[in-house]
C-alpha positions in Angstrom: 90.8 -10.5 -46.3 88.2 -11.1 -48.8 84.5 -11.5 -48.7 82.2 -14.0 -49.7 80.5 -12.3 -52.9 77.8 -13.9 -55.7 79.6 -14.8 -58.7 79.6 -12.8 -61.5 77.7 -14.4 -64.4 79.7 -12.5 -67.0 83.2 -13.8 -65.9 84.7 -16.8 -67.7 87.4 -18.8 -66.4 90.0 -16.3 -68.8 88.7 -13.4 -66.9 89.5 -15.6 -63.4 93.1 -15.9 -64.2 93.4 -12.6 -65.5 92.2 -11.5 -62.1 94.5 -13.8 -60.0 97.6 -12.7 -62.2 96.6 -8.8 -61.8 95.9 -8.9 -58.2 99.4 -10.5 -57.6 100.8 -7.6 -59.8 99.4 -5.0 -57.8 100.2 -6.4 -54.5 103.7 -7.3 -55.4 104.9 -4.5 -57.5 102.7 -1.5 -57.5 101.0 -1.6 -53.6 104.6 -1.0 -52.0 105.1 2.2 -54.1 101.8 4.1 -53.6 103.3 6.3 -51.0 106.0 7.1 -53.2 103.5 8.1 -56.0 101.3 9.7 -53.8 104.2 12.1 -52.8 105.3 12.8 -56.0 101.5 13.6 -57.3 102.0 10.9 -60.2 103.0 7.4 -61.3 106.1 8.0 -63.3 106.4 7.0 -67.1 108.2 4.2 -66.3 104.6 2.8 -64.6 102.9 2.8 -68.0 106.0 1.0 -69.9 105.8 -1.6 -67.0 102.0 -1.8 -67.7 102.4 -2.2 -71.3 104.8 -5.3 -70.8 102.6 -6.8 -68.3 99.5 -6.5 -70.2 97.5 -4.0 -68.3 97.3 -1.6 -71.1 94.5 -2.3 -74.1 93.5 -5.6 -72.5 90.4 -5.3 -74.9 91.7 -4.3 -77.8 91.9 -6.9 -80.9 95.2 -8.1 -81.0 95.8 -6.7 -84.6 96.1 -3.3 -82.8 98.4 -5.1 -80.3 96.2 -5.2 -77.8 95.2 -8.1 -75.6 92.1 -9.3 -77.7 89.8 -9.4 -74.7 86.4 -7.9 -74.4 85.2 -4.8 -72.0 85.1 -7.9 -69.3 89.0 -7.8 -69.2 89.0 -4.7 -68.5 86.6 -4.6 -65.9 88.6 -7.4 -64.0 91.9 -4.8 -64.0 89.7 -1.6 -62.5 88.4 -3.8 -60.5 92.0 -5.0 -59.1 93.2 -1.6 -59.2 90.3 -0.3 -56.8 90.7 -3.4 -54.6 94.6 -2.7 -54.3 94.0 1.1 -53.5 95.9 2.4 -56.4 94.0 5.1 -58.0 96.8 6.9 -59.4 97.1 4.8 -62.6 95.2 6.3 -65.4 95.2 2.9 -67.2 91.2 2.6 -67.3 91.1 6.1 -69.1 93.8 5.1 -71.5 92.5 1.8 -72.3 88.9 1.6 -71.7 88.0 5.1 -72.9 90.6 6.8 -75.1 91.8 3.6 -77.0 88.4 2.9 -78.2 87.6 6.7 -79.6 90.4 5.1 -81.7 89.6 1.9 -82.4 85.6 3.1 -83.2 86.3 6.2 -85.0 89.5 6.1 -86.3 90.7 5.3 -90.1 92.5 2.4 -90.3 96.1 4.0 -90.5 95.2 6.0 -87.3 94.4 2.9 -85.3 97.9 1.3 -86.8 99.5 4.5 -85.7 98.4 4.8 -82.4 96.9 1.7 -80.8 100.0 -0.8 -80.7 101.8 2.4 -79.1 99.2 2.7 -76.4 99.1 -1.4 -75.9 102.9 -1.2 -75.2 102.7 2.1 -72.7 105.2 4.1 -75.3 102.2 6.7 -75.7 99.8 7.6 -72.8 96.5 8.4 -73.6 94.4 11.5 -72.3 90.7 13.0 -73.4 90.4 17.0 -73.0 86.7 17.4 -72.7 86.2 19.8 -69.8 87.3 23.7 -70.0 87.6 26.1 -67.0 84.0 27.4 -67.8 82.5 23.9 -69.2 81.9 21.0 -67.5 79.6 18.5 -67.9 77.7 20.3 -71.0 80.0 19.8 -73.6 78.0 21.4 -76.4 79.4 24.8 -74.3 83.4 24.1 -75.5 85.4 26.7 -76.9 88.5 25.6 -77.8 89.1 26.0 -81.5 91.0 24.6 -84.0 91.1 26.8 -87.2 92.2 24.7 -90.5 95.2 26.2 -92.4 96.2 24.3 -95.4 96.9 20.5 -94.3 96.6 21.5 -90.7 94.8 22.5 -88.1 95.6 25.1 -85.4 94.1 24.6 -81.8 93.7 27.1 -79.6 92.1 26.7 -75.9 92.3 26.0 -72.6 91.7 22.4 -70.8 91.0 21.6 -67.4 90.9 18.3 -64.7 92.5 16.2 -67.4 93.5 12.5 -66.4 97.2 11.6 -66.8 97.9 15.5 -67.9 101.1 15.1 -67.1 102.4 12.1 -68.5 100.2 12.2 -71.6 101.8 12.6 -75.1 98.2 11.4 -77.1 95.6 13.9 -76.4 91.8 13.4 -77.8 90.8 17.2 -78.0 87.2 18.4 -78.1 87.1 21.3 -80.2 85.3 23.3 -82.6 86.1 22.8 -86.1 83.0 24.6 -87.5 81.2 28.0 -86.7 78.3 26.1 -85.7 76.9 26.7 -82.2 76.4 23.5 -79.9 76.7 20.5 -80.9 77.1 20.6 -84.8 80.3 22.3 -84.4 82.6 20.0 -82.5 84.9 17.6 -83.5 87.5 15.2 -81.6 91.2 16.0 -82.6 93.9 13.7 -81.8 97.1 16.1 -80.9 100.5 14.4 -80.1 102.2 16.9 -78.2 105.6 15.9 -78.1 108.2 15.7 -80.4 110.3 12.3 -81.1 113.1 13.4 -78.4 110.1 14.0 -75.7 110.2 17.8 -76.0 106.9 19.5 -75.8 106.0 21.0 -79.2 105.3 24.7 -79.6 102.2 25.3 -79.1 101.5 23.2 -76.4 102.1 23.7 -72.5 101.1 21.6 -69.6 99.5 23.6 -66.7 100.5 22.7 -62.6 99.5 18.8 -61.6 96.7 19.9 -59.5 96.0 19.6 -55.9 93.3 17.3 -55.0 91.3 16.1 -52.6 91.8 12.6 -53.0 93.5 10.7 -56.1 96.9 12.3 -55.1 99.1 9.8 -57.0 97.0 10.6 -60.1 98.5 13.5 -62.5 95.4 15.7 -63.0 96.2 18.8 -64.7 95.6 22.4 -66.6 96.4 21.6 -70.5 97.2 24.7 -73.0 97.1 25.0 -77.1 98.2 27.9 -78.4 98.6 27.7 -82.1 99.1 23.9 -81.6 99.4 22.3 -85.5 97.8 19.4 -85.5 97.6 17.5 -89.2 94.3 17.6 -90.4 94.6 13.3 -90.9 94.6 13.6 -86.8 90.8 14.1 -87.0 88.7 11.2 -85.8 86.2 11.1 -88.4 86.2 7.6 -89.4 85.8 6.4 -93.2 84.5 9.5 -94.4 87.1 12.0 -92.5 84.6 14.7 -92.1 84.1 17.3 -89.3 81.3 18.0 -86.8 81.1 14.4 -85.7 82.5 14.8 -82.6 79.4 15.3 -80.4 77.4 12.1 -82.1 81.0 10.4 -81.1 81.1 11.5 -77.4 77.5 10.3 -76.7 78.3 6.8 -78.3 81.5 6.2 -75.6 80.3 8.2 -73.0 78.3 5.1 -71.5 81.1 2.6 -71.2 83.1 5.6 -69.3 79.9 5.9 -66.9 80.3 2.0 -66.4 84.1 2.0 -65.7 83.3 4.4 -63.1 80.6 2.2 -61.3 83.2 -0.7 -61.7 85.9 1.2 -60.1 83.4 2.6 -57.2 82.5 -1.2 -56.5 86.1 -2.6 -56.2 86.9 0.4 -53.9 83.5 -0.4 -51.8 84.6 -4.1 -51.8 88.1 -2.8 -50.0 86.8 -0.9 -47.5 84.6 -3.1 -46.3 87.0 -6.1 -46.1 89.0 -3.7 -44.2 86.9 -2.6 -41.9 85.7 -6.1 -40.9 89.1 -7.4 -40.8 89.9 -4.0 -38.2 87.1 -4.3 -36.2 87.7 -8.0 -35.2 91.4 -7.1 -34.4 90.6 -3.2 -32.5 89.7 -3.6 -28.6 87.4 -1.2 -26.7 86.2 -1.6 -23.5 87.8 -4.9 -22.8 86.7 -6.4 -26.2 87.0 -6.1 -30.1 85.1 -3.5 -31.6 83.4 -6.2 -33.8 81.5 -7.7 -30.7 79.4 -4.6 -30.3 76.0 -4.9 -31.7 75.9 -1.9 -33.7 79.2 -2.9 -35.5 77.9 -5.7 -36.6 74.2 -4.3 -37.4 76.3 -1.5 -39.5 78.3 -3.5 -41.7 76.0 -6.2 -42.4 73.7 -3.5 -43.9 77.2 -2.0 -45.7 77.6 -5.6 -46.6 73.6 -5.7 -48.5 74.9 -2.4 -49.7 77.8 -3.8 -51.7 76.2 -7.1 -52.8 73.2 -5.1 -54.7 75.6 -2.8 -55.9 78.1 -5.5 -57.5 74.9 -7.3 -58.7 73.4 -4.2 -60.5 77.3 -3.4 -62.2 77.5 -7.1 -62.8 74.1 -6.7 -65.1 75.2 -3.8 -66.6 78.4 -5.2 -67.8 76.8 -8.2 -69.0 74.3 -6.0 -71.0 77.3 -4.1 -72.3 79.4 -7.1 -73.4 76.6 -7.9 -75.4 75.9 -4.2 -76.9 72.3 -3.6 -74.7 73.4 -0.9 -72.3 72.1 2.3 -73.7 73.1 5.9 -72.2 70.2 6.2 -69.8 70.8 2.9 -67.8 74.6 3.6 -68.2 74.2 7.0 -66.5 71.8 5.8 -63.7 74.3 2.9 -62.6 76.9 5.1 -62.6 75.2 8.2 -60.3 74.1 5.2 -57.9 76.9 3.3 -57.4 78.8 6.6 -56.8 76.3 8.0 -54.5 76.7 4.7 -52.3 80.1 4.6 -52.5 80.4 7.5 -50.3 77.8 6.5 -47.8 80.0 3.0 -47.8 83.4 4.4 -47.4 81.8 7.0 -44.7 79.9 4.1 -42.7 83.6 2.1 -42.7 85.5 5.4 -42.0 83.2 5.8 -38.7 84.0 2.5 -37.6 88.1 3.3 -37.9 87.7 6.2 -34.9 90.4 8.3 -35.2 92.6 6.2 -36.8 89.9 6.0 -40.0 91.1 9.8 -40.5 94.7 9.2 -40.6 96.3 9.4 -44.0 98.4 6.4 -43.5 95.1 4.7 -43.2 94.0 3.0 -46.3 90.2 3.8 -45.8 90.9 7.3 -45.4 92.3 7.7 -48.8 89.3 5.3 -50.1 87.1 8.2 -48.6 88.9 11.2 -50.5 89.3 9.3 -53.6 85.5 8.0 -54.1 84.4 11.7 -53.7 85.4 13.2 -57.1 83.3 10.1 -59.0 79.9 11.9 -58.3 81.4 14.7 -60.1 83.8 13.5 -63.3 82.5 11.6 -66.0 79.1 14.1 -65.6 78.0 14.8 -62.6 75.7 12.8 -60.6 72.8 15.5 -61.2 73.2 15.4 -64.9 73.3 11.5 -65.0 70.0 11.8 -63.2 68.5 14.3 -65.7 69.6 12.3 -68.7 68.0 9.0 -67.3 64.8 10.9 -66.3 64.2 12.0 -70.1 64.1 8.4 -71.2 61.2 7.6 -68.3 
């Protein structure tokens, strides 16, 4: 079931055609396998190759680097349809709209040519390793070290909560390349963690696939670096190739990451609302449909108003971002508000399912569990509000 929405001003006819194609692909190819992936705790490498062949990867990257030649709107369409299909296990948004832009915007031409086409095909699976056991939203506190030795860096440290951690073979590692405290000594180093035969390189180890409250089909892992040898040519330093640019690079890219999280929250809320309206019109209680109780209709009218407002806000942010006008403070506020609201919406919707809403085989239960982490990753919502308040 779909509910009427205001048209999104940023969507072109090309975006709408992509939307139809992606929705059909998810519905026919991947939704039937979702239970299998939840049980396994990840989507296998075969799905990444399938995603690449279908055009789901790097849709916003230039065609010169193997991408779809689109814009952020193309990535947003895929994220929205993925959320509506309740496929939280696919880490393609991070791969395509977070990892790939770091390479496009901060990599050298040789780096772009070497990595982006293979990412677009799904041969390379991208991850970005920021968080450490003692450091989350405060990126200036990271301890992972990259010590220069000739033409290489020796990378040592531990990362945790890394999306795509079990599948990733191309990992952007936030690390220290200098002795300076705080932001100055931070660099981004791209680690190719597998050999040509698929075995792990010496000095790298994947930890366990973490057991989470939600997002059961998404591999989220610990990563361990113990003297992993990474060529100095893999430093993300742009034309200058200089160390110490990592914190600036992170701050430049984080607004898009936060917008991505908000976009996914919108798609999930729209799915939850549509499912709940359909369920309450079918479910009988006290001799009539649950929908016929005034409380049900009032609750869902309130939820619809919240979803419409959230969609309009995020649409405006997408439009601003496409024009290059979305700043870090606004992106932080949009992320915090949309993800806080998503948790409220999921709770209201689950309540109307009664006991069935608490059963994991009913999609609303999975949507409810998946929504919670969005208030934490990409920077906690408390940090988002602190960041935004500095510009008031």
